Residue frames relative to the residue before (quaternion, step in Angstrom):
aa qw qx qy qz dx dy dz
M 1.0000 0.0000 0.0000 0.0000 0.00 0.00 0.00
E 0.6580 0.5026 -0.3092 0.4678 3.56 0.92 -0.99
Q 0.6454 0.5336 -0.3294 0.4361 3.61 0.99 -0.80
E 0.6450 0.5017 -0.3216 0.4783 3.60 1.02 -0.77
I 0.6445 0.5102 -0.3315 0.4631 3.58 0.98 -0.77
E 0.6287 0.5311 -0.3308 0.4618 3.60 1.04 -0.76
Q 0.6563 0.5051 -0.3078 0.4683 3.60 0.97 -0.88
F 0.6509 0.5084 -0.3191 0.4649 3.57 0.95 -0.86
T 0.6417 0.5293 -0.3168 0.4558 3.56 1.04 -0.85
E 0.6443 0.5257 -0.3155 0.4571 3.55 1.00 -0.87
I 0.6583 0.4988 -0.3038 0.4749 3.56 0.95 -0.93
Y 0.6411 0.5246 -0.3247 0.4565 3.58 0.94 -0.89
N 0.6689 0.4877 -0.3080 0.4689 3.60 0.87 -0.93
L 0.6509 0.5147 -0.3343 0.4468 3.61 0.97 -0.81
V 0.6631 0.4956 -0.3064 0.4698 3.58 0.94 -0.85
T 0.6499 0.5186 -0.3170 0.4563 3.55 0.98 -0.88
A 0.6675 0.4984 -0.3105 0.4579 3.57 0.92 -0.89
F 0.6370 0.5358 -0.3243 0.4494 3.56 1.08 -0.83
L 0.6627 0.4997 -0.2977 0.4717 3.56 1.00 -0.93
V 0.6523 0.5202 -0.3233 0.4466 3.56 0.96 -0.82
N 0.7287 0.4474 -0.2364 0.4616 3.55 0.94 -0.93
Y 0.8184 0.2426 -0.0857 0.5139 3.58 1.03 -0.85
S 0.3121 0.7781 -0.5044 0.2065 3.60 1.21 0.29
F 0.6819 0.4858 -0.3034 0.4550 3.58 0.90 -0.87
Q 0.6309 0.5193 -0.3317 0.4714 3.56 1.10 -0.74
I 0.6399 0.5221 -0.3298 0.4574 3.63 1.01 -0.82
I 0.6727 0.4839 -0.2989 0.4732 3.57 0.86 -1.00
G 0.6471 0.5274 -0.3191 0.4486 3.59 0.97 -0.81
A 0.6545 0.5196 -0.3020 0.4588 3.55 1.00 -0.91
I 0.6551 0.5002 -0.3143 0.4710 3.61 1.01 -0.90
I 0.6405 0.5180 -0.3280 0.4625 3.60 0.97 -0.88
I 0.6444 0.5235 -0.3201 0.4563 3.58 0.91 -0.95
F 0.6866 0.4960 -0.2943 0.4427 3.60 0.84 -0.98
I 0.6511 0.5074 -0.3139 0.4692 3.60 1.00 -0.84
I 0.6565 0.4874 -0.3180 0.4799 3.58 0.92 -0.89
G 0.6324 0.5538 -0.3222 0.4353 3.59 1.01 -0.75
I 0.6462 0.5077 -0.3098 0.4781 3.56 1.01 -0.84
V 0.6687 0.4923 -0.3127 0.4611 3.58 0.91 -0.89
V 0.6661 0.4874 -0.3095 0.4722 3.59 0.94 -0.88
A 0.6364 0.5313 -0.3417 0.4426 3.63 0.97 -0.75
R 0.6541 0.5072 -0.3167 0.4632 3.59 1.00 -0.84
R 0.6766 0.4861 -0.2991 0.4652 3.59 0.90 -0.85
I 0.6570 0.4818 -0.3245 0.4806 3.61 0.90 -0.79
S 0.6280 0.5351 -0.3383 0.4526 3.62 1.00 -0.76
N 0.6577 0.4954 -0.3014 0.4808 3.58 0.94 -0.85
L 0.6442 0.5236 -0.3194 0.4570 3.57 1.04 -0.78
V 0.6550 0.4933 -0.3097 0.4813 3.58 1.01 -0.86
L 0.6261 0.5388 -0.3401 0.4495 3.62 0.99 -0.77
R 0.6787 0.4810 -0.2987 0.4678 3.59 0.88 -0.94
L 0.6437 0.5273 -0.3252 0.4492 3.59 1.02 -0.81
C 0.6495 0.5152 -0.3115 0.4644 3.59 1.00 -0.84
L 0.6703 0.4801 -0.3071 0.4753 3.57 0.95 -0.88
K 0.6155 0.5467 -0.3399 0.4548 3.59 1.07 -0.69
K 0.7021 0.4252 -0.2615 0.5079 3.56 1.07 -0.73
K 0.4531 -0.7377 0.3973 0.3043 3.58 1.36 0.29
L 0.2534 0.7467 -0.5573 0.2600 3.51 0.94 0.99
D 0.6458 -0.5113 0.3749 0.4254 3.56 -1.20 0.37
V 0.5781 -0.6250 0.4011 0.3382 3.60 -1.00 0.86
T 0.6536 0.5160 -0.3005 0.4650 3.54 0.99 -0.90
L 0.6564 0.4910 -0.3063 0.4840 3.60 0.92 -0.84
S 0.6388 0.5380 -0.3339 0.4372 3.61 0.93 -0.84
G 0.6740 0.4960 -0.2821 0.4692 3.58 0.93 -0.94
F 0.6312 0.5308 -0.3205 0.4660 3.56 1.07 -0.81
I 0.6724 0.4864 -0.3046 0.4674 3.61 0.86 -0.88
A 0.6622 0.5108 -0.3092 0.4527 3.61 0.91 -0.90
N 0.6770 0.4859 -0.2985 0.4654 3.61 0.90 -0.82
T 0.6330 0.5246 -0.3304 0.4636 3.56 1.06 -0.77
V 0.6385 0.5182 -0.3230 0.4685 3.62 0.97 -0.80
R 0.6715 0.4952 -0.3106 0.4554 3.60 0.89 -0.86
L 0.6495 0.5157 -0.3170 0.4602 3.60 0.98 -0.80
I 0.6403 0.5260 -0.3227 0.4575 3.57 0.96 -0.82
I 0.6701 0.5054 -0.2946 0.4570 3.56 0.92 -0.90
I 0.6577 0.5088 -0.3100 0.4610 3.59 0.95 -0.85
V 0.6423 0.5147 -0.3232 0.4669 3.59 0.99 -0.83
M 0.6573 0.5121 -0.3076 0.4594 3.58 0.92 -0.87
V 0.6602 0.5013 -0.2985 0.4731 3.58 0.98 -0.91
G 0.6307 0.5305 -0.3343 0.4572 3.59 1.02 -0.77
I 0.6395 0.5129 -0.3215 0.4739 3.59 0.98 -0.79
I 0.6527 0.5029 -0.3108 0.4738 3.60 0.94 -0.85
A 0.6583 0.5136 -0.3143 0.4518 3.60 0.97 -0.83
M 0.6374 0.5055 -0.3221 0.4842 3.60 1.04 -0.72
G 0.6203 0.5412 -0.3290 0.4627 3.57 1.06 -0.69
K 0.6138 0.5602 -0.3206 0.4546 3.53 1.15 -0.75
L 0.6787 0.4669 -0.2752 0.4956 3.59 1.12 -0.66
G 0.5495 -0.6241 0.3994 0.3861 3.58 1.21 -0.05
I 0.4764 0.6539 -0.4504 0.3776 3.59 1.25 0.24
S 0.4548 -0.6890 0.4989 0.2636 3.53 -0.89 0.97
I 0.2953 -0.7991 0.5040 0.1422 3.53 -0.68 1.08
T 0.4536 0.7167 -0.4380 0.2980 3.57 1.26 -0.17
P 0.6680 0.4794 -0.3246 0.4675 3.64 0.87 -0.77
F 0.6357 0.5341 -0.3306 0.4486 3.57 1.06 -0.74
V 0.6282 0.5185 -0.3313 0.4763 3.59 1.02 -0.84
A 0.6611 0.5022 -0.3150 0.4598 3.61 0.92 -0.88
A 0.6482 0.5268 -0.3026 0.4591 3.56 1.05 -0.91
I 0.6341 0.5293 -0.3231 0.4620 3.58 0.98 -0.85
G 0.6583 0.5126 -0.3061 0.4585 3.56 1.01 -0.86
A 0.6704 0.5008 -0.3012 0.4572 3.55 0.99 -0.83
V 0.6361 0.5222 -0.3099 0.4761 3.57 1.09 -0.85
S 0.6508 0.5237 -0.3142 0.4512 3.56 0.98 -0.88
L 0.6490 0.5189 -0.3134 0.4597 3.56 1.00 -0.84
G 0.6663 0.5024 -0.2917 0.4676 3.56 0.96 -0.96
A 0.6682 0.5037 -0.2993 0.4586 3.55 0.92 -0.90
G 0.6388 0.5366 -0.3203 0.4488 3.54 1.07 -0.82
L 0.6644 0.4832 -0.3066 0.4808 3.57 0.98 -0.78
A 0.6656 0.5262 -0.3098 0.4290 3.60 1.00 -0.82
V 0.7899 0.2591 -0.1218 0.5422 3.56 1.00 -0.79
Q 0.1642 0.8353 -0.5095 0.1252 3.55 1.14 0.67
G 0.6597 0.5121 -0.3055 0.4574 3.56 0.98 -0.89
L 0.6570 0.5048 -0.3080 0.4676 3.57 0.99 -0.87
L 0.6671 0.5054 -0.3094 0.4514 3.55 0.91 -0.93
S 0.6281 0.5312 -0.3414 0.4548 3.60 1.04 -0.72
N 0.6355 0.5089 -0.3320 0.4764 3.59 1.07 -0.67
Y 0.6588 0.4940 -0.3104 0.4749 3.58 1.01 -0.81
G 0.6349 0.5163 -0.3362 0.4661 3.60 1.00 -0.74
A 0.6662 0.4934 -0.3070 0.4675 3.54 0.96 -0.87
G 0.6323 0.5350 -0.3281 0.4543 3.58 1.07 -0.72
L 0.6432 0.5178 -0.3130 0.4692 3.52 1.05 -0.76
N 0.6160 0.5306 -0.3240 0.4838 3.55 1.14 -0.72
I 0.6586 0.5055 -0.3155 0.4595 3.63 0.93 -0.83
I 0.6757 0.4994 -0.2956 0.4547 3.58 0.92 -0.90
L 0.7020 0.4633 -0.2774 0.4643 3.59 0.99 -0.74
T 0.7530 0.3893 -0.2117 0.4865 3.60 0.85 -0.93
R 0.1808 -0.8394 0.4935 0.1384 3.60 1.24 -0.53
P 0.0516 0.7967 -0.5972 0.0773 3.63 0.48 1.14
F 0.7716 -0.0067 -0.0290 0.6354 3.57 1.29 -0.33
V 0.2454 -0.7517 0.5959 0.1402 3.52 -1.29 0.40
V 0.6785 -0.4590 0.3563 0.4495 3.58 -1.27 0.14
G 0.7341 0.3695 -0.3013 0.4834 3.54 -0.83 1.02
D 0.5886 0.5689 -0.3743 0.4357 3.58 1.24 -0.31
T 0.3443 -0.7015 0.5800 0.2299 3.52 -1.27 0.45
I 0.0242 0.8271 -0.5584 0.0584 3.54 -0.52 1.13
S 0.1742 -0.7382 0.6413 0.1163 3.55 -1.33 0.42
V 0.1783 0.7706 -0.5874 0.1712 3.57 -0.70 1.15
Q 0.8444 0.0755 -0.0851 0.5236 3.54 -1.01 0.87
G 0.6865 -0.5053 0.2709 0.4472 3.59 1.06 0.76
V 0.6338 0.4897 -0.3332 0.4974 3.56 1.27 0.22
S 0.0767 -0.7987 0.5967 0.0097 3.57 -0.93 0.96
G 0.3015 0.7446 -0.5631 0.1939 3.53 -1.15 0.64
V 0.5834 -0.5514 0.4734 0.3625 3.51 -1.41 0.04
V 0.4207 -0.6981 0.5175 0.2604 3.59 -0.86 0.95
K 0.1490 -0.8067 0.5700 0.0455 3.55 -0.71 1.15
E 0.7980 -0.0168 0.0462 0.6006 3.59 0.94 -0.85
V 0.1283 -0.7598 0.6314 0.0874 3.56 -1.15 0.68
H 0.0491 -0.7988 0.5992 -0.0221 3.57 -0.54 1.21
L 0.6668 -0.4984 0.3497 0.4297 3.56 -1.25 0.22
A 0.7691 0.3691 -0.2025 0.4810 3.61 0.93 -0.77
Y 0.8239 0.0431 0.0197 0.5647 3.63 1.05 -0.55
T 0.2698 -0.7291 0.6037 0.1764 3.52 -1.33 0.32
I 0.2726 -0.7690 0.5648 0.1239 3.56 -0.98 0.95
L 0.0984 -0.7652 0.6359 0.0209 3.58 -0.88 1.07
T 0.1549 -0.7499 0.6337 0.1098 3.53 -1.30 0.45
D 0.2610 -0.7758 0.5567 0.1421 3.57 -0.82 1.01
E 0.7467 -0.4231 0.2613 0.4418 3.60 -1.28 0.07
D 0.6687 0.4875 -0.2991 0.4751 3.59 1.17 -0.48
E 0.4908 -0.6842 0.4045 0.3570 3.56 1.35 0.23
V 0.3829 0.6913 -0.5007 0.3533 3.56 1.17 0.66
S 0.3163 -0.7497 0.5543 0.1749 3.60 -0.83 1.04
I 0.1008 -0.8012 0.5898 0.0094 3.54 -0.77 1.11
T 0.1638 -0.7904 0.5871 0.0617 3.58 -0.67 1.16
V 0.0826 -0.8018 0.5918 -0.0107 3.56 -0.66 1.18
P 0.3743 -0.7072 0.5385 0.2642 3.66 -0.68 0.92
N 0.5513 -0.6795 0.3825 0.2968 3.52 -0.86 1.01
K 0.6068 0.5566 -0.3754 0.4255 3.61 1.10 -0.45
H 0.6476 0.4889 -0.3238 0.4866 3.59 1.23 -0.29
I 0.6189 0.5262 -0.3332 0.4787 3.62 1.32 -0.01
V 0.7094 0.4493 -0.2555 0.4791 3.55 0.79 -1.12
G 0.7828 0.2833 -0.2395 0.4996 3.56 -0.86 1.01
E 0.6536 0.4767 -0.3182 0.4942 3.55 1.27 -0.10
I 0.5609 -0.5791 0.4585 0.3739 3.57 -1.29 0.29
I 0.1226 -0.8057 0.5793 0.0156 3.55 -0.65 1.17
H 0.2111 -0.7398 0.6283 0.1160 3.56 -0.87 1.05
N 0.0125 -0.8035 0.5933 -0.0460 3.58 -0.51 1.23
S 0.0348 -0.8165 0.5763 0.0013 3.56 -0.42 1.17
Q 0.5491 -0.6251 0.3643 0.4184 3.51 1.25 0.61
A 0.7913 -0.2941 0.2034 0.4960 3.61 -0.75 -0.92
D 0.7028 0.4512 -0.2428 0.4935 3.60 1.31 -0.13
S 0.2318 -0.7359 0.6179 0.1512 3.53 -1.34 0.39
I 0.4495 -0.7001 0.4817 0.2752 3.57 -1.01 0.75
V 0.1626 -0.7539 0.6316 0.0795 3.56 -1.14 0.76
E 0.0641 -0.8102 0.5826 0.0046 3.60 -0.71 1.01
L 0.0503 -0.7967 0.6017 -0.0272 3.57 -0.85 1.07
T 0.1784 -0.7391 0.6339 0.1419 3.53 -1.29 0.41
V 0.0566 -0.7964 0.6019 -0.0157 3.54 -0.77 1.10
G 0.2138 -0.7930 0.5593 0.1124 3.61 -0.75 1.03
I 0.0694 -0.7812 0.6197 0.0304 3.59 -1.00 0.88
A 0.6009 -0.5875 0.4016 0.3639 3.55 -1.15 0.57
Y 0.5935 -0.5842 0.4216 0.3588 3.57 -1.18 0.60
R 0.6556 0.5136 -0.3265 0.4470 3.62 1.06 -0.52
S 0.6076 0.5485 -0.3571 0.4499 3.59 1.25 -0.21
D 0.4839 -0.6568 0.4966 0.2964 3.58 -1.19 0.58
P 0.3845 -0.7445 0.4889 0.2426 3.63 -0.50 1.09
R 0.5994 0.5673 -0.3796 0.4180 3.63 1.08 -0.60
V 0.6467 0.5116 -0.3101 0.4732 3.57 1.02 -0.85
A 0.6535 0.5076 -0.3112 0.4674 3.59 1.02 -0.81
I 0.6485 0.5155 -0.3239 0.4569 3.60 0.93 -0.84
N 0.6650 0.4873 -0.3155 0.4698 3.63 0.85 -0.89
A 0.6531 0.5186 -0.3274 0.4442 3.59 0.94 -0.82
I 0.6609 0.4979 -0.3109 0.4676 3.58 0.98 -0.78
L 0.6510 0.5085 -0.3255 0.4600 3.61 0.93 -0.81
Q 0.6606 0.4837 -0.3189 0.4774 3.59 0.96 -0.76
A 0.6302 0.5211 -0.3453 0.4605 3.64 1.00 -0.66
L 0.6727 0.5087 -0.3015 0.4447 3.62 0.97 -0.78
E 0.5890 0.6101 -0.3692 0.3801 3.56 1.10 -0.60
H 0.7541 0.3980 -0.2056 0.4802 3.61 1.05 -0.67
I 0.5161 0.6387 -0.4202 0.3860 3.59 1.22 0.31
E 0.3374 -0.7367 0.5502 0.2017 3.59 -0.71 1.02
G 0.6985 0.4420 -0.3337 0.4532 3.56 -0.90 0.91
I 0.6071 0.5231 -0.3556 0.4810 3.51 1.24 -0.40
S 0.4830 -0.6875 0.4614 0.2849 3.58 -0.83 1.01
D 0.3243 -0.7378 0.5641 0.1797 3.54 -1.11 0.79
R 0.4969 0.6602 -0.4289 0.3650 3.62 1.28 0.05
R 0.7752 0.1538 -0.0986 0.6047 3.60 1.18 -0.58
K 0.4328 -0.6983 0.5076 0.2597 3.53 -0.97 0.83
P 0.5499 -0.5934 0.4763 0.3445 3.59 -1.11 0.68
Q 0.2303 -0.7598 0.5961 0.1195 3.57 -1.15 0.70
V 0.0305 0.7875 -0.6120 0.0662 3.58 -0.84 1.06
G 0.2701 0.7619 -0.5580 0.1874 3.61 -0.84 0.85
I 0.6492 -0.4927 0.3878 0.4306 3.56 -1.32 0.17
E 0.2315 -0.7969 0.5471 0.1099 3.53 -0.72 1.10
V 0.7747 -0.1717 0.1535 0.5888 3.56 0.90 -0.93
F 0.3899 -0.6813 0.5652 0.2537 3.53 -1.25 0.50
G 0.1876 -0.8219 0.5324 0.0762 3.56 -0.33 1.27
D 0.7146 -0.4398 0.3271 0.4346 3.53 -1.38 0.02
S 0.8201 0.2112 -0.0800 0.5258 3.59 0.95 -0.88
S 0.8024 0.1833 -0.0802 0.5622 3.57 1.25 -0.15
I 0.4287 -0.6011 0.5957 0.3163 3.46 -1.44 0.23
N 0.2167 -0.8107 0.5340 0.1035 3.60 -0.47 1.17
L 0.1944 -0.7796 0.5891 0.0857 3.56 -0.70 1.15
G 0.2821 -0.7474 0.5770 0.1698 3.54 -0.98 0.88
V 0.0901 -0.7866 0.6105 0.0199 3.60 -0.88 0.96
R 0.0195 0.7936 -0.6055 0.0573 3.51 -0.83 1.07
F 0.1699 0.7691 -0.6072 0.1042 3.57 -0.91 0.90
W 0.4014 -0.7119 0.5292 0.2279 3.56 -1.26 0.38
A 0.0785 -0.8059 0.5868 -0.0042 3.54 -0.84 1.04
K 0.5968 -0.5436 0.4388 0.3947 3.56 -1.21 0.55
T 0.5380 -0.6758 0.4009 0.3053 3.54 -0.80 1.06
E 0.6277 0.5723 -0.3479 0.3967 3.59 0.96 -0.72
V 0.7852 0.2331 -0.1067 0.5637 3.57 1.16 -0.61
R 0.2057 0.8374 -0.4925 0.1174 3.55 1.22 0.53
Y 0.7355 0.4141 -0.2634 0.4670 3.61 0.70 -0.97
E 0.5910 0.5521 -0.3603 0.4649 3.61 1.08 -0.60
T 0.6728 0.4886 -0.2899 0.4739 3.55 0.94 -0.91
H 0.5858 0.5849 -0.3409 0.4456 3.55 1.16 -0.79
Y 0.7230 0.4565 -0.2522 0.4531 3.57 0.79 -1.01
V 0.6189 0.5176 -0.3378 0.4847 3.57 1.10 -0.75
A 0.6534 0.5169 -0.3267 0.4463 3.61 0.93 -0.81
N 0.6126 0.5369 -0.3577 0.4566 3.64 0.98 -0.70
M 0.6827 0.4810 -0.2975 0.4627 3.60 0.84 -0.90
A 0.6474 0.5304 -0.3143 0.4480 3.56 1.01 -0.92
I 0.6615 0.5146 -0.2963 0.4581 3.55 0.98 -0.91
H 0.6350 0.5259 -0.3255 0.4629 3.57 1.00 -0.84
D 0.6818 0.4866 -0.2979 0.4580 3.61 0.86 -0.92
A 0.6538 0.5286 -0.3108 0.4433 3.55 1.01 -0.90
L 0.6715 0.4890 -0.2986 0.4699 3.59 0.91 -0.85
K 0.6316 0.5253 -0.3262 0.4677 3.57 1.03 -0.74
L 0.6628 0.5035 -0.2969 0.4680 3.55 0.98 -0.93
A 0.6957 0.4622 -0.2657 0.4814 3.63 1.06 -0.74
G 0.5006 -0.6760 0.4242 0.3354 3.59 1.19 -0.07
V 0.4398 0.6833 -0.4586 0.3595 3.56 1.21 0.51
E 0.3342 -0.7671 0.5175 0.1790 3.57 -0.70 1.11
I 0.2048 -0.7278 0.6437 0.1184 3.52 -1.08 0.91
P 0.1932 -0.8415 0.4921 0.1118 3.63 -0.14 1.19
F 0.3331 -0.6761 0.6025 0.2625 3.51 -1.34 0.19
P 0.6652 -0.5144 0.3291 0.4298 3.60 -1.11 0.52
Q 0.0549 -0.7983 0.5996 -0.0124 3.54 -0.91 0.98
R 0.0600 -0.7803 0.6210 0.0431 3.55 -1.15 0.58
E 0.2749 -0.7734 0.5539 0.1392 3.59 -0.78 1.01
V 0.0978 -0.7958 0.5970 0.0274 3.56 -0.78 1.07
R 0.1278 -0.7920 0.5955 0.0429 3.56 -0.85 1.02
M 0.2720 -0.7614 0.5715 0.1404 3.55 -0.83 1.03
L 0.2274 -0.7702 0.5871 0.1022 3.56 -0.87 1.03
Q 0.1514 -0.7906 0.5878 0.0808 3.57 -0.78 1.01
N 0.4382 -0.6936 0.5174 0.2433 3.53 -1.07 0.88
C-alpha cells in the first residue's frame, strides 16, 4: 500500500512540475492549434469560393480547398509541437517517409487524379462532346478527377480511368458523329440529278446536324455503277437511327427522280468456232 502511495506521489509531483514548468507552453500550443484550425477552415472556404468564381470544376475546386486546409493544419501542428519544446525534425522525417509510402501505395490512383487535373485544366473535351479513345466511343456525361463517364447510343454508361485518356489520341467530334454512305446509280442516269435528289432528301431528316452541310459527290466509277459518296453529321445519341432513316429517304428520293439503282451485272459473250 505504501509503495503504491509513493508511486502515485511521484507521478503527481512529476505532473505538477511539468505543468508548472510548461503550462504557458501548453496553453500557447493549444491556442496556436485552435487558431490554426479556424484559419485553415476560413482560407479553405475562401479558396473554394475563388475556384467556383473562376468557374473551375466543382470536384477540382473541392480538392484544392481540402488540400490547402490540410497543409495549413499540418504546418500549425508542427509549430505547436515546437512551442512545447518537442523537436520537429523526427516528425518532418516521418511525414516524408509516410508520404513516400503512401505515394507508392496509391500510385495508380494518383496517376488518375493527375490525369483528371490535366483534363480539367486543358479541356481537350467538355461535357456533351462525342469522343473516341482507346477503342471506346460515346458522349461525355461527367468528368471527375479519377475517371470520365461516357454514354453510348444504347444508354450504356462507360467509365474510363483518366490515366487511359491523357497521352492517347482522342477523336473529338464535338456533339456530332459523321455518317458515311455509298449509293450506286446506273451509268445511264444523270449523277447531277441524283446528287440534287439526295441533298434535298437529307434536308428534311431530323437528327442531321445543321452546323455542317451534307456532302454528296461521285466517289468512284464502279464496274456496274457510278458510286456516289454521301457524308453528313448526326447527333451521336441517334446516329444509327438517323443512318437508317437517311437510307430510306435517299431510296425514295432517287426512285421519285427516276434515277436507277442498278444491281451487279456481268456481260457474257459466247464465241462460236
